[in-house]
C-alpha positions in Angstrom: 17.3 -3.6 17.7 18.2 -6.8 16.0 21.6 -5.3 15.6 22.1 -5.2 19.4 23.5 -8.6 20.0 25.8 -8.9 17.0 27.2 -5.4 17.7 28.0 -6.5 21.3 30.1 -9.4 19.9 31.9 -7.1 17.5 32.6 -4.6 20.1 34.0 -7.2 22.5 36.3 -8.6 19.7 37.5 -5.1 18.9 38.2 -4.3 22.5 40.0 -7.6 23.2 42.1 -7.3 20.1 42.9 -3.6 20.2 43.9 -2.2 23.6 44.4 -4.0 26.9 41.3 -3.6 29.2 42.0 -1.5 32.2 41.3 -3.0 35.6 38.2 -1.7 37.4 39.5 0.3 40.3 38.1 -0.4 43.7 37.2 3.0 45.1 36.3 3.8 48.7 35.6 7.5 47.9 32.1 8.4 46.6 30.8 11.7 45.3 29.0 13.8 47.9 25.2 13.4 47.8 23.4 16.7 47.7 19.9 15.2 47.6 18.1 12.0 46.4 14.7 11.1 45.1 13.4 7.5 45.4 11.0 6.2 42.7 9.4 3.0 41.6 11.3 1.7 38.5 8.9 0.4 35.8 9.6 -1.6 32.7 12.9 -0.8 31.1 13.4 2.1 33.4 14.7 5.5 32.4 15.5 5.8 28.7 16.0 9.6 28.9 18.8 11.2 30.9 17.6 13.8 33.5 17.3 17.2 31.8 18.1 20.5 33.4 15.8 23.5 32.7 17.6 26.8 33.1 19.7 25.4 35.9 16.6 25.6 38.2 14.4 22.6 37.4 15.1 19.0 36.5 13.0 16.6 34.4 13.3 12.9 34.9 11.4 9.6 34.1 11.8 5.9 34.8 8.4 4.9 36.1 6.2 5.8 33.1 5.6 9.3 34.4 7.5 12.6 33.8 8.4 14.4 37.0 9.9 17.8 37.6 11.9 18.7 40.7 13.7 21.7 42.1 17.3 21.3 41.0 18.7 22.7 44.3 16.6 21.0 46.9 15.3 17.9 45.1 11.8 18.7 46.2 9.0 17.5 43.8 7.4 20.3 41.8 5.0 18.2 39.7 4.3 14.8 38.2 2.5 14.4 34.9 -1.1 13.0 35.1 -1.0 11.7 31.5 -0.6 7.9 31.6 2.6 6.5 30.2 3.9 10.1 29.3 7.5 9.0 30.1 7.4 5.4 28.8 9.2 5.7 25.5 11.2 9.0 25.8 14.8 8.8 24.6 15.5 12.5 25.3 13.4 15.3 26.8 12.1 17.7 24.2 11.0 21.1 25.6 10.9 24.8 25.2 10.2 27.6 27.6 6.5 26.6 27.9 6.0 23.0 27.0 7.3 19.5 27.2 6.6 17.4 24.1 6.6 13.7 23.8 5.4 10.4 22.3 3.8 7.7 24.4 2.5 4.2 24.1 -0.7 4.0 22.1 0.7 6.1 19.2 -0.1 9.3 20.9 1.8 12.6 20.9 1.3 15.2 23.6 2.3 18.6 25.1 2.6 19.2 28.8 2.7 22.6 30.6 6.3 22.9 31.8 5.2 24.9 34.9 2.8 22.3 36.4 2.8 19.2 34.2 -0.9 19.5 33.1 -1.8 18.2 29.7 -2.2 21.0 27.1 -3.1 18.7 24.3 -2.7 15.1 23.1 -3.3 13.6 19.7 -3.5 10.1 18.2 -1.4 9.5 15.1 -1.3 6.8 12.5 1.9 5.0 13.5 2.9 1.5 14.4 6.4 2.6 15.5 7.0 3.3 19.2 10.5 1.9 19.9 13.4 4.3 19.6 11.0 7.0 18.7 12.8 10.4 18.4 11.3 13.8 18.2 12.5 17.4 17.5 11.2 21.0 17.8 12.2 24.3 16.4 10.8 27.8 17.2 7.4 27.1 15.8 7.0 23.4 15.0 7.1 19.9 16.5 8.4 17.1 14.3 7.6 13.4 14.5 9.1 10.5 12.5 6.6 7.6 12.0 6.2 4.2 10.5 2.7 3.5 9.3 1.0 0.4 7.9 0.6 2.1 4.5 2.2 0.2 1.6 3.0 3.2 -0.6 4.4 5.4 2.1 5.5 3.3 5.1 7.7 6.0 6.6 7.2 9.8 6.9 8.1 12.9 8.8 5.1 14.8 10.2 5.3 18.5 11.0 2.9 19.8 13.6 2.3 23.3 15.0 3.2 23.5 18.7 -0.5 23.6 19.4 -0.9 20.1 18.0 -2.2 20.7 14.4 -0.7 18.8 11.5 0.9 21.2 9.1 2.8 19.0 6.7 4.1 15.5 6.0 6.9 14.2 3.8 7.7 10.6 2.9 11.1 9.0 3.5 12.5 5.8 2.1 13.6 4.5 5.5 12.6 5.0 9.1 13.5 8.5 10.5 15.5 7.3 13.5 16.6 10.8 14.7 15.1 14.2 14.0 17.0 17.4 14.9 16.8 21.0 13.9 19.2 23.9 13.5 19.2 27.2 11.6 15.8 26.7 9.9 16.7 23.2 8.8 15.5 19.8 9.8 17.9 16.9 9.8 16.7 13.3 9.5 19.2 10.6 10.5 18.6 7.1 9.3 20.1 3.6 9.1 19.0 0.3 7.5 20.3 -3.2 6.7 20.3 -3.9 2.9 19.3 -7.4 1.9 22.2 -9.8 1.9 24.5 -7.2 3.5 25.8 -7.9 7.1 26.5 -4.2 7.6 24.2 -1.1 7.8 24.0 1.8 5.5 23.1 5.2 6.9 21.9 8.5 5.6 21.4 12.1 6.8 18.8 14.2 4.9 18.6 17.9 5.3 15.2 19.6 4.8 14.1 23.2 4.5 11.9 23.6 7.6 9.3 25.8 5.9 8.8 23.9 2.6 10.1 20.5 3.7 12.0 20.4 0.4 15.2 18.3 0.4 18.3 20.5 0.4 20.9 17.8 0.5 21.7 14.3 1.8 24.7 12.3 2.9 24.9 8.6 2.5 27.6 6.3 3.9 28.4 3.1 5.8 26.7 2.6 9.2 23.5 3.8 10.9 23.1 7.2 12.5 21.3 6.5 15.8 22.3 9.4 18.1 21.4 13.1 18.3 24.1 15.0 16.4 25.8 18.2 17.6 25.6 21.5 15.8 28.1 24.4 16.1 28.9 27.3 13.8 27.2 25.8 10.7 28.9 22.4 11.2 27.1 19.1 12.1 29.0 16.4 14.0 27.7 12.9 13.9 28.9 9.3 13.8 27.8 5.8 12.7 27.4 2.3 14.1 27.0 -1.2 12.7 28.8 -0.2 9.5 31.7 -1.9 7.7 33.8 1.2 8.3 32.3 3.4 11.0 33.1 7.1 11.1 32.8 10.3 13.0 31.9 13.1 10.5 31.9 16.9 10.4 29.4 18.1 7.7 28.7 21.6 6.4 25.0 22.2 7.3 24.5 24.4 4.2 25.8 22.0 1.6 26.3 18.6 3.2 30.0 18.7 2.3 32.3 16.5 4.4 34.7 18.8 6.2 36.6 15.8 7.8 35.9 12.2 8.7 37.7 9.9 11.2 37.4 6.2 11.5 35.7 5.0 14.8 34.6 1.9 16.6 31.0 3.1 16.5 29.4 6.2 17.9 26.4 5.9 20.3 26.6 9.2 22.1 28.4 12.4 21.3 29.2 15.7 23.2 31.0 18.8 22.2 32.9 20.9 24.8 35.0 23.8 23.5 37.2 22.4 20.7 36.9 18.7 21.8 34.4 16.1 20.8 33.7 13.2 23.3 31.9 10.1 22.2 30.9 6.7 23.5 31.8 3.8 21.3 30.1 0.9 23.1 33.2 -0.5 24.7 35.2 2.8 24.8 35.2 6.6 25.2 37.2 8.8 22.8 38.1 12.4 22.4 38.7 14.2 19.0 39.8 17.6 17.9 36.6 19.2 16.5 38.5 21.2 13.9 40.5 18.3 12.3 39.0 15.0 13.6 42.4 14.1 15.1 42.1 11.4 17.8 43.3 12.9 21.1 42.7 9.8 23.2 40.7 6.5 23.4 40.0 4.6 26.6 38.6 1.1 26.5 36.2 0.2 29.2 35.5 -3.4 30.3 32.4 -4.9 28.7 30.3 -3.1 26.1 27.4 -0.8 26.6 25.7 0.8 23.6 22.8 2.7 25.3 24.1 4.5 28.3 25.0 8.3 28.0 28.0 10.4 28.7 28.3 14.0 29.9 31.0 16.5 30.8 31.6 18.9 33.7 34.7 20.9 34.8 37.4 18.8 33.2 35.9 15.3 33.7 33.8 13.0 31.5 31.1 11.1 33.3 30.0 7.8 31.6 27.2 5.5 32.7 28.5 2.1 31.6 27.3 -1.4 32.3 25.7 -0.4 35.6 28.5 1.7 37.0 29.5 5.4 36.7 33.0 5.9 35.1 34.7 9.2 35.6 37.5 10.0 33.1 40.0 12.9 33.0 38.9 14.9 30.0 42.4 15.8 29.0 44.1 12.4 29.2 41.2 9.9 29.1 42.4 8.2 32.3 39.7 6.5 34.3 40.1 8.3 37.7 37.1 6.9 39.5 34.3 4.3 39.2 31.3 3.9 41.5 27.8 2.7 42.0 25.1 4.8 43.7 24.7 4.7 47.4 21.9 2.2 46.9 24.3 -0.1 45.0 21.7 -0.4 42.3 22.6 -0.3 38.6 23.5 3.2 37.3 21.4 3.8 34.2 21.6 7.5 33.4 23.9 10.5 34.0 23.7 14.2 33.1 24.9 17.5 34.4 23.4 20.9 35.2 23.8 23.8 37.7 27.2 22.5 38.7 25.8 19.1 39.7 26.1 15.5 38.5 22.7 13.8 38.2 22.9 10.0 38.4 19.9 7.8 38.0 19.9 4.2 39.2 17.0 1.8 39.0 15.8 3.0 42.4 17.0 6.6 43.0 17.8 9.8 41.3 20.8 11.5 43.0 22.3 14.9 42.7 26.1 14.7 43.4 28.7 17.3 43.8 31.3 17.1 41.0 34.3 14.8 41.3 37.0 16.2 43.5 40.4 14.6 42.9 41.6 16.1 46.2 39.1 14.0 48.1 39.9 10.8 46.2 42.7 9.2 48.1 42.4 6.0 46.1 44.3 7.8 43.2 
């Protein structure tokens, strides 16, 4: 996180020198509220966007707990009893039975997805809890750790979904992001070489069964977001590098299919043939087959952490405390808003035809943006 403040300055300079900043529209129209859930914000608030389960349930955090609510009514189904279960989550990791996580105190756990009860918890030898990212496949649960051991300070640990350690493999740098696809585990990394003002990044592909290294890609900039997988291709982007890129990699070989220069990639989504990504002070769209830039929209101020999502022709971006809604075809900002509580918008996601917006005080379910109702445009 030492990169956070320099990267803000860089992004501001890029934004000021590249495209004129659009004015923030003053909107009188707000999305229709379907339901709302008030909660006590704690610490840094919600790091993980609300996550839809089969378009029927919704997981959210923000007050150290994990809660599950009915996606249609907003009624509470359960709240986890495990202390600090939602305190350091960056993304909800779950399957049809369990919710997996890492919490303060270097403890990993599994919750029953039907009622939130603790199935198991286990202490692990780790001193790393910030930006901790996890992954699962059909049979396993993967955790990247930083330990106090001199000879092997970083490693990836593979657990059974019942909580037993199966395997461990060392890595030269901190495993920032772990993701799995087609019986492969992908480890995304980034580090600052001594005397170099820019980061270097690496993606390592492992065989899930043996944990043998199949291939690796190394280039300028850190990989700090969950990549997208589709039809044997991995889409990912870098930040804090001398020449940041969006990449399409062959998941079997690591071969670069195409690469496109970017202003940094903090979040990425794939919808049909279009990639949408957040660049700190901008949102961009690319053709997934060629990497061609379709549009780029600069947004006032920079925001590296807030997510973006898509629904029915519009991109929704939580940015600097407001919700920005962009036309997915043109990139035009068609609407901006705060929540009805006028508190800072922190998270946004979609599911079951709804927009879920989480402020520092409420979780809202909104109906999708309707340009026919927006008389300000």
